[in-house]
Z-matrix of the N, CA and C atoms (Angstrom, degrees):
N
C 1 1.466
C 2 1.523 1 109.85
N 3 1.333 2 116.17 1 136.21
C 4 1.450 3 122.14 2 175.38
C 5 1.522 4 109.60 3 -85.82
N 6 1.336 5 116.43 4 148.40
C 7 1.462 6 119.95 5 -178.37
C 8 1.521 7 112.41 6 -61.97
N 9 1.312 8 117.10 7 -31.01
C 10 1.457 9 120.20 8 -179.80
C 11 1.525 10 111.33 9 -60.70
N 12 1.340 11 116.04 10 -26.62
C 13 1.464 12 120.14 11 179.65
C 14 1.521 13 112.29 12 -69.14
N 15 1.331 14 116.71 13 -19.71
C 16 1.463 15 119.50 14 179.29
C 17 1.523 16 111.67 15 -64.88
N 18 1.319 17 116.22 16 -23.27
C 19 1.456 18 120.32 17 -177.93
C 20 1.527 19 112.73 18 -86.41
N 21 1.322 20 117.45 19 -8.23
C 22 1.465 21 119.94 20 -175.73
C 23 1.521 22 111.10 21 -71.88
N 24 1.330 23 115.24 22 153.08
C 25 1.463 24 120.99 23 179.65
C 26 1.524 25 111.10 24 -64.20
N 27 1.349 26 116.03 25 -36.53
C 28 1.463 27 119.25 26 -178.98
C 29 1.523 28 111.27 27 -63.89
N 30 1.330 29 117.14 28 -36.62
C 31 1.468 30 120.51 29 178.05
C 32 1.520 31 110.83 30 -69.36
N 33 1.316 32 115.61 31 -48.04
C 34 1.467 33 119.47 32 -177.05
C 35 1.520 34 112.60 33 -68.44
N 36 1.341 35 116.44 34 -26.05
C 37 1.463 36 119.06 35 -178.96
C 38 1.526 37 112.69 36 -80.24
N 39 1.342 38 116.67 37 -21.15
C 40 1.467 39 119.69 38 179.46
C 41 1.523 40 108.76 39 -145.15
N 42 1.315 41 114.83 40 78.91
C 43 1.467 42 119.88 41 -177.04
C 44 1.525 43 112.31 42 -64.95
N 45 1.321 44 117.04 43 -33.06
C 46 1.461 45 120.01 44 -179.67
C 47 1.515 46 111.86 45 -63.33
N 48 1.330 47 116.14 46 -45.12
C 49 1.468 48 119.88 47 179.07
C 50 1.526 49 110.64 48 -67.07
N 51 1.325 50 116.20 49 -39.61
C 52 1.461 51 120.09 50 178.01
C 53 1.523 52 110.72 51 -62.92
N 54 1.341 53 116.91 52 -40.31
C 55 1.461 54 120.82 53 178.80
C 56 1.520 55 111.04 54 -63.90
N 57 1.339 56 117.07 55 -40.77
C 58 1.464 57 120.58 56 178.84
C 59 1.526 58 110.59 57 -63.85
N 60 1.339 59 116.19 58 -40.72
C 61 1.465 60 119.75 59 177.91
C 62 1.512 61 111.91 60 -65.59
N 63 1.348 62 116.60 61 -41.59
C 64 1.460 63 120.82 62 179.12
C 65 1.519 64 111.15 63 -65.09
N 66 1.330 65 116.74 64 -35.79
C 67 1.470 66 120.77 65 178.91
C 68 1.526 67 111.26 66 -64.22
N 69 1.333 68 117.21 67 -32.16
C 70 1.466 69 120.94 68 177.23
C 71 1.533 70 110.91 69 -76.45
N 72 1.321 71 115.00 70 -33.55
C 73 1.474 72 119.25 71 -177.11
C 74 1.527 73 112.35 72 -66.37
N 75 1.338 74 117.49 73 -35.71
C 76 1.469 75 120.44 74 -174.35
C 77 1.529 76 112.64 75 -60.53
N 78 1.345 77 120.43 76 -53.39
C 79 1.471 78 118.37 77 -179.99
C 80 1.528 79 113.06 78 -64.55
N 81 1.341 80 117.22 79 -31.02
C 82 1.462 81 119.79 80 176.95
C 83 1.531 82 110.70 81 -66.55
N 84 1.333 83 115.32 82 -43.94
C 85 1.462 84 119.65 83 178.13
C 86 1.530 85 110.96 84 -65.57
N 87 1.328 86 116.13 85 -37.13
C 88 1.467 87 119.96 86 178.19
C 89 1.523 88 111.07 87 -64.38
N 90 1.324 89 116.90 88 -41.99
C 91 1.467 90 121.05 89 -179.67
C 92 1.534 91 110.24 90 -62.71
N 93 1.334 92 116.76 91 -41.31
C 94 1.464 93 120.52 92 178.36
C 95 1.520 94 111.10 93 -65.68
N 96 1.332 95 115.97 94 -38.09
C 97 1.460 96 119.74 95 177.95
C 98 1.528 97 111.02 96 -66.31
N 99 1.331 98 117.40 97 -43.21
C 100 1.463 99 121.04 98 179.32
C 101 1.529 100 110.84 99 -61.80
N 102 1.333 101 116.66 100 -39.86
C 103 1.463 102 120.29 101 177.84
C 104 1.523 103 110.44 102 -65.24
N 105 1.327 104 116.34 103 -40.12
C 106 1.463 105 120.29 104 177.72
C 107 1.525 106 110.87 105 -64.63
N 108 1.324 107 116.91 106 -36.94
C 109 1.467 108 120.95 107 176.34
C 110 1.530 109 110.96 108 -61.86
N 111 1.330 110 116.25 109 -43.43
C 112 1.465 111 120.54 110 178.68
C 113 1.524 112 110.84 111 -63.83
N 114 1.329 113 116.34 112 -41.87
C 115 1.467 114 120.01 113 178.77
C 116 1.522 115 111.09 114 -63.75
N 117 1.326 116 116.08 115 -38.42
C 118 1.461 117 119.97 116 178.42
C 119 1.524 118 110.81 117 -65.82
N 120 1.321 119 117.11 118 -40.42
C 121 1.467 120 121.03 119 178.33
C 122 1.528 121 110.96 120 -62.42
N 123 1.335 122 116.07 121 -41.53
C 124 1.464 123 120.39 122 178.27
C 125 1.526 124 110.95 123 -65.00
N 126 1.335 125 116.34 124 -43.55
C 127 1.465 126 120.33 125 -179.97
C 128 1.526 127 111.09 126 -65.03
N 129 1.332 128 116.43 127 -37.08
C 130 1.464 129 120.76 128 178.06
C 131 1.524 130 110.78 129 -65.60
N 132 1.327 131 116.45 130 -43.01
C 133 1.471 132 120.84 131 179.32
C 134 1.519 133 110.67 132 -65.24
N 135 1.334 134 117.13 133 -39.92
C 136 1.464 135 120.43 134 -179.73
C 137 1.528 136 111.17 135 -68.34
N 138 1.317 137 116.83 136 -38.70
C 139 1.470 138 119.79 137 178.00
C 140 1.529 139 110.47 138 -64.44
N 141 1.337 140 116.34 139 -39.29
C 142 1.467 141 120.58 140 177.83
C 143 1.529 142 110.65 141 -65.92
N 144 1.339 143 116.68 142 -40.12
C 145 1.465 144 120.75 143 178.55
C 146 1.528 145 110.62 144 -62.21
N 147 1.324 146 115.99 145 -43.71
C 148 1.458 147 120.38 146 -178.91
C 149 1.522 148 111.68 147 -68.16
N 150 1.326 149 115.85 148 -35.85
C 151 1.459 150 120.09 149 177.24
C 152 1.527 151 110.39 150 -64.67
N 153 1.324 152 116.26 151 -40.01
C 154 1.458 153 120.60 152 177.05
C 155 1.527 154 110.48 153 -65.54
N 156 1.320 155 116.65 154 -40.88
C 157 1.461 156 121.84 155 178.33
C 158 1.522 157 110.67 156 -61.95
N 159 1.330 158 115.68 157 -41.06
C 160 1.459 159 121.66 158 177.31
C 161 1.530 160 110.23 159 -57.55
N 162 1.327 161 116.40 160 -46.92
C 163 1.455 162 120.90 161 -179.71
C 164 1.521 163 112.74 162 -65.13
N 165 1.337 164 116.29 163 -38.48
C 166 1.464 165 120.89 164 -179.69
C 167 1.516 166 111.01 165 -61.88
N 168 1.343 167 116.44 166 -49.58
C 169 1.466 168 119.64 167 -178.37
C 170 1.518 169 111.98 168 -70.03
N 171 1.311 170 117.52 169 -33.00
C 172 1.459 171 120.60 170 177.25
C 173 1.524 172 110.55 171 -63.43
N 174 1.331 173 116.90 172 -43.35
C 175 1.467 174 121.12 173 178.32
C 176 1.528 175 111.02 174 -68.12
N 177 1.337 176 115.96 175 -38.83
C 178 1.461 177 120.33 176 -177.54
C 179 1.526 178 111.35 177 -63.51
N 180 1.328 179 117.20 178 -34.18
C 181 1.469 180 120.25 179 179.35
C 182 1.520 181 109.94 180 -61.09
N 183 1.335 182 116.90 181 -45.34
C 184 1.460 183 120.29 182 179.42
C 185 1.520 184 112.39 183 -63.29
N 186 1.319 185 117.12 184 -41.64
C 187 1.467 186 120.91 185 179.14
C 188 1.527 187 111.12 186 -64.69
N 189 1.322 188 115.69 187 -40.71
C 190 1.463 189 119.67 188 -179.80
C 191 1.529 190 111.75 189 -69.99
N 192 1.324 191 116.49 190 -30.10
C 193 1.472 192 119.37 191 176.45
C 194 1.534 193 109.83 192 -64.48
N 195 1.327 194 116.09 193 -44.71
C 196 1.470 195 119.33 194 177.15
C 197 1.522 196 110.45 195 -62.53
N 198 1.325 197 116.50 196 -42.22
C 199 1.460 198 120.87 197 -179.63
C 200 1.529 199 111.04 198 -65.23
N 201 1.322 200 116.40 199 -39.03
C 202 1.474 201 120.79 200 179.21
C 203 1.524 202 111.22 201 -66.48
N 204 1.325 203 116.36 202 -42.19
C 205 1.469 204 120.27 203 178.50
C 206 1.525 205 111.42 204 -62.64
N 207 1.341 206 115.62 205 -44.47
C 208 1.469 207 119.14 206 179.41
C 209 1.521 208 111.42 207 -63.92
N 210 1.341 209 116.90 208 -39.57
C 211 1.461 210 120.26 209 179.65
C 212 1.521 211 111.05 210 -65.21
N 213 1.326 212 116.29 211 -37.52
C 214 1.466 213 119.25 212 179.81
C 215 1.530 214 111.51 213 -70.00
N 216 1.333 215 116.13 214 -39.09
C 217 1.470 216 119.82 215 177.45
C 218 1.534 217 110.64 216 -61.98
N 219 1.344 218 116.25 217 -40.44
C 220 1.469 219 119.97 218 176.99
C 221 1.513 220 110.86 219 -63.55
N 222 1.326 221 116.56 220 -39.55
C 223 1.464 222 119.96 221 179.86
C 224 1.520 223 110.67 222 -67.45
N 225 1.344 224 116.85 223 -41.84
C 226 1.466 225 120.03 224 176.16
C 227 1.527 226 110.60 225 -58.85
N 228 1.330 227 115.53 226 -47.27
C 229 1.466 228 121.03 227 -177.14
C 230 1.518 229 111.15 228 -61.62
N 231 1.335 230 116.68 229 -44.14
C 232 1.468 231 119.68 230 179.50
C 233 1.522 232 111.11 231 -66.41
N 234 1.335 233 116.89 232 -34.10
C 235 1.460 234 120.36 233 -178.64
C 236 1.525 235 111.61 234 -69.48
N 237 1.345 236 116.36 235 -46.61
C 238 1.470 237 118.82 236 -177.24
C 239 1.529 238 111.25 237 -70.52
N 240 1.319 239 116.66 238 -22.43
C 241 1.466 240 120.10 239 176.74
C 242 1.520 241 110.95 240 -87.72
N 243 1.343 242 114.98 241 2.99
C 244 1.470 243 122.58 242 177.16
C 245 1.518 244 112.15 243 57.94
N 246 1.297 245 115.31 244 37.33
C 247 1.458 246 120.72 245 174.87
C 248 1.525 247 107.14 246 -94.16
N 249 1.329 248 115.65 247 80.98
C 250 1.467 249 120.65 248 -168.74
C 251 1.522 250 113.23 249 -56.53
N 252 1.334 251 117.44 250 -47.21
C 253 1.464 252 119.88 251 -178.73
C 254 1.509 253 111.83 252 -63.14
N 255 1.323 254 115.72 253 -45.98
C 256 1.459 255 120.90 254 179.75
C 257 1.525 256 110.57 255 -66.71
N 258 1.318 257 117.13 256 -40.50
C 259 1.463 258 121.46 257 -179.76
C 260 1.522 259 110.89 258 -61.53
N 261 1.328 260 115.37 259 -43.26
C 262 1.471 261 119.14 260 179.81
C 263 1.534 262 110.92 261 -61.46
N 264 1.321 263 116.24 262 -42.39
C 265 1.462 264 120.37 263 179.18
C 266 1.535 265 111.13 264 -66.40
N 267 1.344 266 115.96 265 -38.89
C 268 1.468 267 120.27 266 179.85
C 269 1.524 268 111.05 267 -66.88
N 270 1.336 269 116.45 268 -41.58
C 271 1.472 270 118.63 269 178.53
C 272 1.532 271 111.34 270 -67.23
N 273 1.301 272 115.29 271 -33.31
C 274 1.463 273 119.13 272 176.88
C 275 1.534 274 110.44 273 -66.31
N 276 1.332 275 115.32 274 -41.27
C 277 1.468 276 119.40 275 178.14
C 278 1.527 277 110.39 276 -65.26
N 279 1.346 278 115.34 277 -41.48
C 280 1.465 279 119.69 278 178.86
C 281 1.531 280 111.00 279 -60.85
N 282 1.320 281 116.80 280 -44.20
C 283 1.468 282 120.56 281 -179.84
C 284 1.525 283 111.01 282 -63.06
N 285 1.323 284 116.08 283 -38.13
C 286 1.456 285 120.61 284 179.44
C 287 1.531 286 111.40 285 -65.91
N 288 1.343 287 116.10 286 -44.45
C 289 1.466 288 120.50 287 179.81
C 290 1.528 289 110.41 288 -66.19
N 291 1.326 290 116.22 289 -40.66
C 292 1.462 291 120.91 290 179.41
C 293 1.526 292 110.56 291 -61.78
N 294 1.320 293 114.99 292 -43.79
C 295 1.470 294 119.97 293 179.17
C 296 1.532 295 110.69 294 -63.21
N 297 1.333 296 115.95 295 -41.19
C 298 1.465 297 119.79 296 178.82
C 299 1.519 298 110.63 297 -64.40
N 300 1.341 299 116.56 298 -39.97
C 301 1.464 300 119.78 299 179.59
C 302 1.527 301 110.77 300 -65.88
N 303 1.325 302 117.07 301 -42.76
C 304 1.466 303 120.55 302 179.27
C 305 1.531 304 110.77 303 -63.85
N 306 1.324 305 115.29 304 -38.72
C 307 1.462 306 119.45 305 177.75
C 308 1.533 307 110.55 306 -65.72
N 309 1.332 308 116.04 307 -40.92
C 310 1.460 309 120.52 308 179.00
C 311 1.528 310 111.36 309 -65.02
N 312 1.328 311 116.61 310 -39.56
C 313 1.473 312 120.31 311 177.33
C 314 1.524 313 110.46 312 -62.17
N 315 1.331 314 117.02 313 -41.71
C 316 1.468 315 120.69 314 179.26
C 317 1.527 316 111.17 315 -63.03
N 318 1.337 317 115.46 316 -42.89
C 319 1.469 318 119.37 317 178.49
C 320 1.520 319 110.36 318 -64.33
N 321 1.339 320 116.18 319 -41.47
C 322 1.459 321 120.97 320 178.43
C 323 1.527 322 111.02 321 -61.09
N 324 1.330 323 116.55 322 -42.60
C 325 1.465 324 120.44 323 178.52
C 326 1.526 325 110.88 324 -63.97
N 327 1.341 326 116.68 325 -39.22
C 328 1.462 327 119.84 326 178.62
C 329 1.527 328 110.91 327 -65.38
N 330 1.330 329 115.21 328 -43.13
C 331 1.469 330 119.16 329 177.58
C 332 1.525 331 110.24 330 -61.03
N 333 1.332 332 116.66 331 -41.20
C 334 1.462 333 121.41 332 -178.28
C 335 1.519 334 112.29 333 -67.92
N 336 1.336 335 116.61 334 -38.21
C 337 1.462 336 120.88 335 -173.18
C 338 1.522 337 113.99 336 -92.89
N 339 1.320 338 117.12 337 -24.02
C 340 1.461 339 119.79 338 -174.56
C 341 1.534 340 113.13 339 -124.42
N 342 1.330 341 116.47 340 -57.66
C 343 1.464 342 119.34 341 -173.78
C 344 1.522 343 112.23 342 -62.68
N 345 1.340 344 116.96 343 -51.79
C 346 1.462 345 120.76 344 -178.89
C 347 1.533 346 112.18 345 -65.00
N 348 1.328 347 118.96 346 -49.48
C 349 1.469 348 119.03 347 179.79
C 350 1.530 349 113.43 348 -59.58
N 351 1.339 350 117.10 349 -37.83
C 352 1.465 351 119.26 350 178.94
C 353 1.524 352 111.10 351 -66.75
N 354 1.336 353 115.85 352 -39.58
C 355 1.467 354 119.55 353 178.64
C 356 1.528 355 110.22 354 -65.83
N 357 1.334 356 116.71 355 -40.03
C 358 1.461 357 120.65 356 179.11
C 359 1.526 358 110.99 357 -67.17
N 360 1.335 359 116.46 358 -39.93
C 361 1.465 360 120.17 359 177.89
C 362 1.525 361 111.05 360 -64.34
N 363 1.328 362 116.25 361 -45.11
C 364 1.468 363 120.05 362 179.33
C 365 1.525 364 111.62 363 -62.46
N 366 1.330 365 116.31 364 -34.01
C 367 1.461 366 119.91 365 177.82
C 368 1.534 367 110.41 366 -67.98
N 369 1.321 368 116.79 367 -41.41
C 370 1.463 369 120.19 368 177.57
C 371 1.531 370 110.60 369 -64.13
N 372 1.327 371 116.62 370 -44.24
C 373 1.464 372 120.58 371 178.87
C 374 1.529 373 111.17 372 -62.31
N 375 1.331 374 115.62 373 -43.10
C 376 1.465 375 119.72 374 179.33
C 377 1.522 376 111.07 375 -65.62
N 378 1.332 377 116.77 376 -36.20
C 379 1.468 378 120.76 377 178.14
C 380 1.517 379 110.60 378 -65.45
N 381 1.326 380 116.33 379 -43.43
C 382 1.466 381 121.00 380 178.26
C 383 1.525 382 110.15 381 -61.81
N 384 1.328 383 115.73 382 -48.44
C 385 1.458 384 120.53 383 -177.46
C 386 1.531 385 111.12 384 -62.66
N 387 1.341 386 116.36 385 -41.38
C 388 1.465 387 120.39 386 -178.86
C 389 1.522 388 111.08 387 -65.53
N 390 1.336 389 117.35 388 -40.33
C 391 1.460 390 120.59 389 178.40
C 392 1.536 391 111.26 390 -67.71
N 393 1.323 392 116.30 391 -38.91
C 394 1.470 393 119.95 392 177.09
C 395 1.525 394 111.18 393 -62.02
N 396 1.339 395 115.77 394 -46.64
C 397 1.463 396 119.47 395 -178.46
C 398 1.529 397 111.04 396 -67.91
N 399 1.334 398 117.84 397 -33.56
C 400 1.467 399 120.24 398 176.48
C 401 1.517 400 109.85 399 -63.12
N 402 1.319 401 116.65 400 -44.91
C 403 1.465 402 120.55 401 179.41
C 404 1.527 403 111.10 402 -62.02
N 405 1.325 404 116.21 403 -42.93
C 406 1.470 405 119.63 404 179.16
C 407 1.530 406 110.66 405 -61.95
N 408 1.319 407 115.72 406 -42.15
C 409 1.468 408 120.71 407 -178.94
C 410 1.520 409 110.85 408 -64.83
N 411 1.320 410 116.53 409 -46.78
C 412 1.462 411 119.62 410 -179.04
C 413 1.525 412 111.44 411 -66.18
N 414 1.318 413 116.86 412 -37.91
C 415 1.464 414 119.47 413 178.68
C 416 1.527 415 110.81 414 -66.19
N 417 1.334 416 116.09 415 -37.79
C 418 1.474 417 119.52 416 177.14
C 419 1.520 418 110.52 417 -63.79
N 420 1.335 419 117.48 418 -39.61
C 421 1.461 420 121.07 419 177.74
C 422 1.527 421 111.14 420 -64.17
N 423 1.327 422 116.16 421 -43.90
C 424 1.454 423 120.36 422 -179.78
C 425 1.527 424 110.38 423 -65.38
N 426 1.336 425 116.38 424 -40.80
C 427 1.464 426 120.02 425 178.99
C 428 1.528 427 110.55 426 -60.53
N 429 1.327 428 116.17 427 -42.35
C 430 1.459 429 120.28 428 178.63
C 431 1.528 430 110.49 429 -63.42
N 432 1.311 431 115.64 430 -44.21
C 433 1.468 432 119.74 431 -179.19
C 434 1.524 433 110.97 432 -63.79
N 435 1.311 434 116.80 433 -42.31
C 436 1.460 435 119.86 434 -177.63
C 437 1.527 436 112.40 435 -73.97
N 438 1.316 437 116.77 436 -29.50
C 439 1.461 438 118.76 437 174.40
C 440 1.527 439 110.48 438 -66.33
N 441 1.336 440 115.07 439 -40.55
C 442 1.461 441 118.50 440 175.70
C 443 1.513 442 111.04 441 -60.64
N 444 1.338 443 115.67 442 -40.28
C 445 1.456 444 120.62 443 177.78
C 446 1.530 445 110.37 444 -64.98
N 447 1.344 446 115.72 445 -39.69
C 448 1.465 447 119.94 446 -179.93
C 449 1.523 448 111.20 447 -62.50
N 450 1.327 449 115.96 448 -39.43
C 451 1.461 450 119.45 449 179.28
C 452 1.518 451 110.42 450 -64.45
N 453 1.318 452 116.63 451 -41.43
C 454 1.467 453 119.56 452 177.40
C 455 1.527 454 110.53 453 -65.24
N 456 1.326 455 116.15 454 -38.06
C 457 1.462 456 119.45 455 177.79
C 458 1.524 457 110.84 456 -66.20
N 459 1.354 458 115.63 457 -36.17
C 460 1.460 459 119.93 458 178.96
C 461 1.529 460 110.59 459 -65.00
N 462 1.323 461 116.33 460 -36.46
C 463 1.459 462 119.96 461 177.76
C 464 1.522 463 110.19 462 -62.92
N 465 1.329 464 115.53 463 -39.69
C 466 1.461 465 119.63 464 178.52
C 467 1.523 466 109.84 465 -66.94
N 468 1.339 467 116.10 466 -38.87
C 469 1.455 468 120.14 467 -179.95
C 470 1.518 469 111.58 468 -63.64
N 471 1.339 470 115.93 469 -31.30
C 472 1.470 471 119.29 470 179.26
C 473 1.524 472 111.31 471 -63.69
N 474 1.334 473 115.62 472 -25.72
C 475 1.468 474 119.12 473 179.69
C 476 1.523 475 112.16 474 -75.83
N 477 1.347 476 114.94 475 -14.56
C 478 1.468 477 119.66 476 -178.42
C 479 1.521 478 108.34 477 -134.98
N 480 1.324 479 118.16 478 82.06
C 481 1.462 480 122.39 479 -178.02
C 482 1.529 481 111.90 480 -52.28
N 483 1.328 482 113.47 481 137.24
C 484 1.460 483 118.99 482 -179.23
C 485 1.510 484 112.41 483 103.76
N 486 1.346 485 118.08 484 -16.19
C 487 1.457 486 121.22 485 175.97
C 488 1.524 487 108.38 486 -71.74
N 489 1.326 488 116.51 487 130.21
C 490 1.467 489 120.81 488 -178.49
C 491 1.521 490 109.66 489 -99.30
N 492 1.333 491 115.52 490 129.43
C 493 1.468 492 120.80 491 179.52
C 494 1.527 493 109.08 492 -82.40
N 495 1.316 494 117.11 493 121.65
C 496 1.472 495 122.41 494 177.32
C 497 1.512 496 108.35 495 -121.35
N 498 1.351 497 115.89 496 136.31
C 499 1.454 498 119.38 497 -179.02
C 500 1.516 499 109.18 498 -136.64
N 501 1.314 500 117.17 499 138.79
C 502 1.462 501 121.76 500 -175.24
C 503 1.518 502 110.59 501 -120.28
N 504 1.344 503 115.35 502 150.52
C 505 1.467 504 120.03 503 176.54
C 506 1.525 505 110.92 504 -78.25
N 507 1.311 506 117.51 505 -11.22
C 508 1.461 507 120.78 506 178.44
C 509 1.525 508 109.12 507 -86.69
N 510 1.323 509 117.89 508 -103.62
C 511 1.464 510 121.41 509 176.25
C 512 1.521 511 107.51 510 -121.47
N 513 1.324 512 118.25 511 100.90
C 514 1.455 513 120.59 512 -175.12
C 515 1.517 514 112.18 513 -67.46
N 516 1.302 515 113.44 514 161.13
C 517 1.462 516 119.22 515 177.76
C 518 1.530 517 109.47 516 -59.04
N 519 1.285 518 116.82 517 133.00
C 520 1.460 519 120.88 518 -179.19
C 521 1.519 520 113.22 519 96.05
N 522 1.363 521 116.60 520 -8.48
C 523 1.464 522 120.42 521 177.83
C 524 1.520 523 108.04 522 -110.39
N 525 1.311 524 117.66 523 114.89
C 526 1.458 525 120.90 524 -176.91
C 527 1.518 526 110.61 525 -80.47
N 528 1.336 527 115.31 526 161.36
C 529 1.465 528 120.48 527 179.73
C 530 1.525 529 111.57 528 -69.06
N 531 1.323 530 117.52 529 -13.92
C 532 1.461 531 120.12 530 177.38
C 533 1.509 532 112.96 531 -93.95
N 534 1.339 533 117.01 532 5.82
C 535 1.457 534 120.37 533 -176.77
C 536 1.517 535 111.58 534 -75.55
N 537 1.339 536 115.66 535 164.17
C 538 1.472 537 121.62 536 177.16
C 539 1.520 538 110.86 537 -59.98
N 540 1.333 539 117.30 538 -47.63
C 541 1.461 540 119.96 539 -175.37
C 542 1.522 541 111.55 540 -65.39
N 543 1.337 542 116.28 541 -38.92
C 544 1.468 543 119.12 542 178.69
C 545 1.532 544 110.83 543 -64.40
N 546 1.327 545 116.69 544 -43.46
C 547 1.462 546 120.30 545 179.42
C 548 1.519 547 112.31 546 -62.69
N 549 1.333 548 116.00 547 -42.15
C 550 1.465 549 119.87 548 179.21
C 551 1.518 550 110.57 549 -62.97
N 552 1.330 551 117.04 550 -45.15
C 553 1.455 552 119.79 551 -177.60
C 554 1.522 553 112.16 552 -69.23
N 555 1.315 554 118.14 553 -28.19
C 556 1.459 555 119.97 554 173.39
C 557 1.524 556 110.26 555 -63.82
N 558 1.315 557 116.86 556 -41.33
C 559 1.468 558 120.81 557 177.12
C 560 1.516 559 110.89 558 -65.83
N 561 1.324 560 116.65 559 -40.66
C 562 1.464 561 121.10 560 178.28
C 563 1.524 562 110.18 561 -61.31
N 564 1.326 563 117.00 562 -45.22
C 565 1.467 564 120.22 563 -179.68
C 566 1.529 565 111.30 564 -64.46
N 567 1.337 566 116.61 565 -37.30
C 568 1.460 567 120.07 566 178.08
C 569 1.525 568 110.71 567 -63.96
N 570 1.314 569 116.32 568 -44.24
C 571 1.466 570 120.54 569 -179.55
C 572 1.521 571 110.96 570 -65.50
N 573 1.325 572 116.98 571 -45.70
C 574 1.463 573 120.25 572 -178.96
C 575 1.524 574 112.25 573 -71.46
N 576 1.331 575 116.05 574 -33.10
C 577 1.453 576 118.93 575 -175.60
C 578 1.512 577 115.08 576 -89.62
N 579 1.349 578 117.50 577 -24.15
C 580 1.464 579 119.59 578 -176.80
C 581 1.524 580 113.46 579 -126.65
N 582 1.350 581 116.72 580 -51.79
C 583 1.466 582 120.32 581 -173.80
C 584 1.523 583 111.48 582 -65.22
N 585 1.321 584 117.40 583 -50.38
C 586 1.466 585 120.24 584 -177.80
C 587 1.525 586 112.39 585 -64.52
N 588 1.340 587 119.96 586 -44.32
C 589 1.464 588 118.38 587 175.66
C 590 1.524 589 113.34 588 -58.79
N 591 1.336 590 117.28 589 -38.70
C 592 1.465 591 120.61 590 178.15
C 593 1.521 592 111.00 591 -64.37
N 594 1.327 593 117.23 592 -41.29
C 595 1.462 594 120.75 593 178.43
C 596 1.528 595 110.88 594 -64.56
N 597 1.328 596 117.29 595 -38.16
C 598 1.469 597 120.65 596 179.97
C 599 1.537 598 111.04 597 -68.85
N 600 1.323 599 116.92 598 -34.67
C 601 1.465 600 120.43 599 175.28
C 602 1.524 601 109.70 600 -65.85
N 603 1.323 602 117.32 601 -43.35
C 604 1.463 603 121.23 602 177.65
C 605 1.523 604 110.87 603 -60.69
N 606 1.323 605 117.06 604 -40.06
C 607 1.459 606 121.28 605 178.67
C 608 1.526 607 110.72 606 -64.86
N 609 1.319 608 116.57 607 -43.74
C 610 1.465 609 120.65 608 178.97
C 611 1.529 610 110.80 609 -62.36
N 612 1.340 611 117.06 610 -46.03
C 613 1.465 612 121.04 611 179.32
C 614 1.526 613 111.01 612 -64.16
N 615 1.320 614 116.03 613 -39.14
C 616 1.469 615 120.56 614 178.63
C 617 1.521 616 110.60 615 -61.03
N 618 1.321 617 117.21 616 -44.63
C 619 1.474 618 121.05 617 -179.28
C 620 1.527 619 110.89 618 -63.71
N 621 1.327 620 116.89 619 -40.37
C 622 1.462 621 120.63 620 179.61
C 623 1.525 622 111.22 621 -65.00
N 624 1.330 623 115.97 622 -44.94
C 625 1.468 624 120.67 623 179.90
C 626 1.522 625 110.95 624 -64.08
N 627 1.321 626 116.78 625 -43.68
C 628 1.457 627 121.45 626 179.59
C 629 1.521 628 110.98 627 -61.06
N 630 1.319 629 116.84 628 -45.70
C 631 1.463 630 121.09 629 -179.78
C 632 1.527 631 111.01 630 -62.23
N 633 1.349 632 116.67 631 -42.01
C 634 1.468 633 120.83 632 179.93
C 635 1.523 634 111.01 633 -65.32
N 636 1.320 635 118.36 634 -42.26
C 637 1.459 636 122.19 635 179.79
C 638 1.528 637 111.34 636 -65.07
N 639 1.315 638 116.53 637 -40.15
C 640 1.460 639 119.79 638 -179.99
C 641 1.522 640 111.40 639 -68.65
N 642 1.310 641 115.96 640 -33.77
C 643 1.460 642 119.51 641 179.39
C 644 1.524 643 111.01 642 -66.82
N 645 1.338 644 116.65 643 -33.05
C 646 1.460 645 120.52 644 179.32
C 647 1.531 646 112.49 645 -75.66
N 648 1.320 647 117.52 646 -24.69
C 649 1.471 648 121.66 647 -176.32
C 650 1.523 649 109.58 648 -87.30
N 651 1.321 650 116.16 649 69.85
C 652 1.472 651 120.81 650 -174.55
C 653 1.527 652 113.13 651 -79.46
N 654 1.324 653 117.04 652 -18.07
C 655 1.468 654 119.33 653 -173.72
C 656 1.523 655 113.68 654 -97.45
N 657 1.320 656 117.02 655 -0.55
C 658 1.469 657 119.62 656 -173.64
C 659 1.521 658 112.04 657 -61.16
N 660 1.330 659 118.36 658 -40.58
C 661 1.458 660 120.97 659 -174.96
C 662 1.532 661 112.55 660 -101.73
N 663 1.313 662 116.60 661 12.17
C 664 1.481 663 119.85 662 177.28
C 665 1.530 664 111.29 663 -80.93
């Protein structure tokens, strides 16, 4: 249940039914949040794996370059010394190392242009989803708590006929700014108003950068 629903006539006219509905909403919202947490953990692990893969292939390119240079120097040396059998074997080794290096560079480029960006995008999406579900869960908890408070307030109102029950989605009467529910909703508003928009901007910029980089890499699949 959203806090704005607390202000509706249907809620205020039947607080008991609203409380029962809110009680069902909390475990459902919690389950969605827990699933989002698991998805975020998986996305984080995959991004870390891809980052490690990026480093492995980047280092391997440098090692293979040294190996390729040494193999070529050996082939040159065998050739100028007219050691035909040895020269042929050295050139064969050089060609093999060169091919391995070119293959490694291609894999590295693919990881850079596709594997890493996809992992980073999935992590951003999972972060957004997890924050959204956390906010929904916390708001459902606050709604349940405030409905319970409203029912208690209604009981007090029954003792004084003519008292009108008013409830707000912000900070209702009787709920101080230092209360648990107020503190939680301040965090929810911060996440929805600042954190989530920033994450969505990062996602948009990431997609633009990824698309531009892929467009420049015209030779990868040739």
